C-alpha positions in Angstrom: 22.0 53.7 37.7 19.4 55.5 39.8 16.8 53.7 41.9 14.0 54.1 39.4 16.2 52.8 36.5 17.3 49.8 38.7 13.7 48.9 39.5 12.8 49.2 35.8 15.6 46.9 34.9 14.6 44.3 37.5 11.0 44.5 36.3 12.1 43.9 32.7 14.3 41.0 33.7 11.4 39.5 35.6 9.1 39.8 32.6 11.7 38.1 30.4 12.0 35.2 32.8 8.2 34.8 32.9 8.1 34.8 29.1 10.9 32.2 29.0 9.1 30.0 31.5 5.9 30.3 29.5 7.7 29.2 26.3 9.1 26.2 28.1 5.6 25.2 29.2 4.3 25.6 25.6 7.2 23.4 24.3 6.6 20.7 26.8 6.0 17.3 25.3 2.6 15.6 25.5 2.4 12.9 28.1 0.5 9.6 28.2 -1.0 7.6 31.0 -0.5 3.8 30.7 -2.5 1.3 32.7 -0.2 -1.7 33.6 -1.8 -5.1 33.3 -0.8 -8.2 35.2 1.8 -10.8 34.2 -0.7 -12.6 31.9 -1.8 -9.4 30.3 -5.4 -10.3 31.2 -6.4 -8.0 34.1 -5.5 -4.4 35.1 -6.1 -5.3 38.8 -3.3 -6.4 41.1 -3.7 -8.0 44.5 -0.3 -6.7 45.4 2.5 -4.6 43.8 6.2 -5.0 44.5 8.5 -2.3 43.4 12.3 -1.8 43.5 13.8 1.7 43.7 17.3 2.8 44.7 18.2 -0.7 45.9 15.1 -1.0 48.1 12.1 -3.3 47.7 8.6 -2.6 48.9 5.4 -4.4 48.5 2.0 -2.7 48.6 -1.4 -4.2 49.2 -4.8 -2.6 49.6 -4.2 -2.6 53.3 -0.9 -0.8 53.2 -0.9 2.4 55.3 0.6 4.3 52.3 -2.7 3.7 50.5 -4.9 5.0 53.3 -5.8 7.9 51.0 -6.5 5.4 48.2 -3.6 6.6 46.0 0.2 6.7 46.1 2.4 8.6 43.6 6.0 7.6 43.1 8.6 9.4 41.0 10.8 7.2 38.8 13.6 9.8 38.6 16.5 9.0 36.3 16.9 5.4 37.3 13.2 4.4 37.0 11.2 2.0 39.1 11.3 -1.8 38.7 8.2 -3.9 39.2 9.2 -7.5 39.9 5.6 -8.4 40.6 4.8 -8.0 36.9 6.5 -10.5 34.5 7.6 -9.3 31.1 10.2 -10.5 28.5 12.7 -8.1 30.3 12.5 -9.1 33.9 11.9 -7.1 36.0 10.4 -4.3 33.8 11.5 -0.8 34.7 9.3 2.2 34.3 10.2 5.9 34.0 8.1 9.0 34.7 5.7 8.5 37.6 3.9 5.5 39.0 0.5 5.9 40.6 -0.8 3.1 42.6 -4.6 3.4 43.2 -6.7 1.3 45.6 -10.1 0.1 44.3 -12.7 -2.4 45.4 -11.3 -4.9 42.8 -7.6 -4.5 43.6 -4.8 -2.1 42.9 -4.4 -0.2 39.7 -0.9 0.9 38.4 -0.7 3.9 36.1 2.6 4.9 34.5 2.6 8.5 33.3 5.5 9.6 31.1 6.2 11.7 28.0 4.8 10.4 24.7 8.3 10.1 23.2 9.6 8.1 26.2 6.5 5.8 25.9 7.3 5.2 22.3 10.9 4.2 23.2 9.3 1.3 25.1 6.6 0.5 22.5 8.6 0.3 19.3 11.0 -2.6 20.4 8.0 -4.4 21.9 6.0 -4.2 18.7 8.8 -4.6 16.1 12.2 -6.4 16.4 15.0 -3.8 17.0 17.1 -5.7 14.4 14.8 -4.5 11.6 15.8 -2.0 9.0 16.2 1.7 10.1 13.5 3.0 7.8 11.1 0.3 8.9 11.7 1.2 12.5 11.0 4.8 11.7 7.7 4.0 9.9 6.8 1.9 13.0 7.6 4.8 15.3 5.3 7.1 13.3 2.5 4.6 13.3 2.8 3.9 17.0 2.9 7.6 17.8 -0.1 8.3 15.7 -2.0 5.4 17.2 -1.2 6.6 20.7 -2.4 10.2 19.9 -5.7 8.8 18.7 -6.1 6.8 21.9 -5.4 9.8 24.0 -8.0 11.7 22.2 -10.6 8.9 22.4 -10.2 8.8 26.2 -11.6 5.2 26.3 -9.9 4.3 29.6 -11.1 7.5 31.4 -12.7 5.4 34.2 -9.3 4.1 35.1 -7.6 7.5 34.8 -5.5 6.2 31.9 -5.2 6.7 28.1 -4.1 3.2 27.1 -3.1 -0.1 28.7 0.2 -1.9 28.0 -1.3 -5.0 26.2 -2.2 -5.9 22.6 -5.6 -4.2 23.3 -3.7 -1.0 22.5 0.0 -1.3 21.9 2.5 -3.6 23.7 4.5 -1.4 26.0 7.7 -2.2 27.9 7.7 -5.9 27.2 11.2 -5.5 25.8 13.4 -2.7 27.1 14.5 0.3 25.1 17.1 -0.3 22.4 19.6 2.1 20.8 18.2 1.5 17.3 14.6 1.9 18.2 15.4 4.9 20.3 17.0 6.5 17.3 13.9 5.7 15.2 11.7 7.5 17.7 14.1 10.5 18.0 14.6 10.8 14.3 10.8 11.1 13.7 10.1 13.1 16.9 6.6 14.4 17.0 5.7 13.2 13.5 2.1 11.7 13.1 0.0 10.7 10.2 -3.0 12.9 9.5 -5.8 13.3 7.0 -7.6 16.6 6.8 -5.6 17.8 9.8 -6.8 14.9 12.0 -4.6 12.0 13.2 -5.6 8.7 11.6 -5.8 5.4 13.4 -2.6 4.0 12.1 -3.2 0.2 12.3 -0.3 -2.2 11.7 0.1 -6.0 11.8 2.9 -8.6 11.3 2.6 -10.3 7.9 0.3 -9.9 4.9 -1.6 -12.6 3.1 -0.6 -11.0 -0.2 -3.0 -8.1 0.1 -3.9 -5.7 3.0 -7.4 -5.2 4.2 -9.5 -2.2 5.5 -11.6 -1.8 8.6 -14.5 -3.4 6.8 -13.1 -6.6 8.2 -14.4 -5.4 11.6 -17.9 -4.7 10.2 -17.5 -1.0 9.1 -20.1 -0.1 6.6 -17.5 1.9 4.7 -13.8 1.8 5.1 -12.0 4.8 6.6 -10.8 7.2 4.0 -7.1 6.7 4.8 -7.3 2.9 4.7 -6.8 1.0 1.4 -6.5 -2.6 0.3 -3.2 -2.9 -1.5 -1.2 -5.8 -3.0 1.7 -6.6 -0.7 4.1 -9.2 -2.0 7.1 -7.7 -0.2 6.7 -10.1 2.7 5.7 -13.2 0.7 8.9 -15.1 1.6 8.4 -14.7 5.3 7.5 -17.8 7.4 4.1 -16.5 8.3 3.1 -15.7 4.7 1.5 -19.1 4.6 0.8 -21.8 7.2 -1.3 -24.8 8.0 -2.8 -26.3 11.1 -5.2 -29.2 12.0 -7.7 -28.8 14.8 -9.2 -32.0 16.3 -12.9 -32.5 15.9 -13.4 -32.9 19.6 -11.8 -29.5 20.2 -14.3 -27.8 18.0 -17.1 -29.9 19.3 -16.4 -28.8 22.8 -16.3 -25.1 21.7 -19.6 -25.4 19.8 -21.1 -27.0 22.9 -20.4 -23.8 24.8 -22.7 -22.0 22.4 -26.2 -21.8 23.9 -28.7 -24.5 22.9 -26.3 -25.9 20.2 -26.4 -29.6 20.6 -24.0 -32.0 18.8 -21.4 -30.4 16.5 -22.0 -31.3 12.9 -19.6 -29.1 10.9 -18.7 -25.6 9.8 -18.2 -23.6 6.6 -17.1 -20.2 5.3 -20.0 -18.1 4.2 -18.4 -14.7 3.6 -15.1 -13.1 2.6 -14.2 -9.5 2.2 -12.6 -8.0 -0.9 -9.1 -8.8 0.3 -10.0 -12.4 0.9 -10.4 -12.4 4.7 -13.1 -14.6 6.2 -15.7 -12.4 7.8 -18.5 -14.9 8.0 -18.6 -18.5 9.2 -21.4 -20.9 9.9 -21.2 -23.5 12.7 -23.8 -26.3 12.1 -25.0 -28.1 15.2 -27.7 -30.6 15.9 -30.2 -28.0 17.0 -29.3 -24.9 15.0 -26.9 -23.1 12.7 -24.8 -20.3 14.3 -23.2 -17.6 12.3 -20.0 -15.9 13.5 -19.2 -12.5 12.0 -16.0 -10.5 12.2 -12.4 -11.8 11.9 -11.6 -11.7 15.6 -14.6 -13.9 16.7 -13.8 -16.4 13.9 -10.1 -16.5 14.7 -11.0 -17.1 18.4 -13.4 -20.0 17.6 -10.7 -21.6 15.4 -8.0 -21.1 18.0 -5.1 -23.5 17.4 -4.1 -23.5 21.1 -2.6 -26.9 21.9 -2.0 -27.6 18.2 1.1 -27.3 16.0 1.3 -24.9 13.2 3.5 -25.5 10.2 4.9 -22.3 8.6 6.0 -21.7 5.0 9.6 -22.5 5.7 8.7 -25.8 7.4 9.1 -24.5 10.9 6.7 -25.9 13.5 5.4 -23.6 16.2 2.8 -23.9 19.0 -0.6 -22.4 18.3 -2.0 -19.6 20.5 -5.4 -18.4 21.5 -6.1 -16.8 18.0 -5.8 -18.3 14.6 -2.8 -16.5 12.9 -5.1 -14.6 10.5 -8.6 -14.7 8.9 -7.2 -15.5 5.5 -7.7 -19.2 5.2 -9.4 -22.1 3.5 -11.1 -25.0 5.4 -10.9 -28.7 4.7 -13.5 -30.4 6.9 -12.9 -34.1 7.8 -16.2 -34.9 9.5 -15.7 -36.6 12.8 -11.9 -36.3 12.6 -10.5 -32.9 12.2 -10.6 -29.6 10.4 -7.6 -28.7 8.3 -6.9 -25.0 7.9 -4.6 -23.6 5.2 -3.9 -20.0 5.8 -1.9 -16.9 4.9 -0.5 -14.0 6.9 -0.3 -13.1 10.5 -2.5 -10.5 12.2 -5.7 -8.6 11.2 -4.2 -7.4 7.9 -5.3 -3.8 8.2 -2.9 -0.9 7.6 0.9 -1.4 7.5 2.5 -4.9 7.2 5.5 -4.7 9.5 7.4 -7.4 7.6 6.3 -5.8 4.4 7.7 -2.5 5.6 11.0 -4.2 6.6 11.4 -5.8 3.2 10.6 -2.5 1.5 13.3 -0.8 3.6 15.7 -3.4 2.4 14.8 -2.6 -1.2 15.6 1.1 -0.5 12.2 2.6 0.3 12.2 5.4 2.8 9.9 5.5 5.8 7.7 8.2 4.2 7.4 6.0 1.1 6.5 3.0 3.2 3.7 4.9 5.0 2.3 6.3 1.8 2.2 2.8 0.3 0.0 1.4 3.0 -2.1 4.5 3.9 -4.1 6.7 1.5 -4.0 10.5 1.1 -2.1 11.2 4.3 0.1 14.1 5.5 2.8 14.2 8.1 2.3 16.7 10.9 3.9 17.4 14.3 1.8 16.7 17.4 2.1 19.5 19.9 1.1 20.4 23.5 -2.4 21.3 22.2 -3.2 17.6 22.2 -6.7 17.3 23.7 -9.4 14.7 24.3 -12.2 14.2 21.8 -15.6 15.0 23.2 -17.8 11.9 23.4 
């Protein structure tokens, strides 16, 4: 081979390598940036951060010399980085990808950046029990992936330099560690998202239906999203949360109504509005000085919080109440001066896919695509690519 031919061959080889490298970049998975909240899931600011990596522990505070430039980037490598200063169901939680610790006037922010698929491997077992049916887990994986893609596009946490946080405000992330069954569900649906007219939908999901699903009108939308529909759902009607009851002491509600400006003595309350699926979307609180109307399921569930009370489920199980009423599907029995009895159905907001309904459908032989088509209207499955971009606001 003469010198000219040799140079030509080298040039050709170099061009091929460049083309291969470009293809690799094009095939790279989308990534997501997750803002990690504190142990109570209430704040994104941390006064200190303790990490464990390769057998060594280190604690960072706003005064740490490593944060003199306001930001520190750590690579999780193959073993990940544990953060014992954050309490989760799996203690300590371990994070893969990169961890960025940022100093702010309010405290430290922790942002975990990793591939979208790796993120889902820590979301699915945190949002649905890994013991559920394979097809239900796959439906959950597609919902979670689609929801994440929408949040990346919405860019609502831009001021923190993140796409989502790890709490119920978005999707619970890394509360429970990855599991072989949920990993398989993510891998078997890799890249698949739910779309309508080529755009990803907001694929809402919740625990247990009240016999019928709802639409986003429950949150005050003038018209429900085209992909959401209210459907009968009796698949999960034997689940413990399909019906429940709780009694809230009068003095508890009296104290809450006293926090409402200019209210005066608590006299009573009543349901004044329900949506088409039966969820309470309007409630009137009557006090000595005025009547106050609460609108929207979340505000109502918050006012009727059964925290400190015992809830009886359909199967007779008794559980502690939390900061939200299990659902907005309920009837009131007001015992003036004594208590308010609540008879309710379902768990969660009721919009989109019922997770327990999906699991029962899977047991009956429905595939994951059939499950998703049951709960969402006129959808298509598409593959998310590296062209994922933020929506302009």
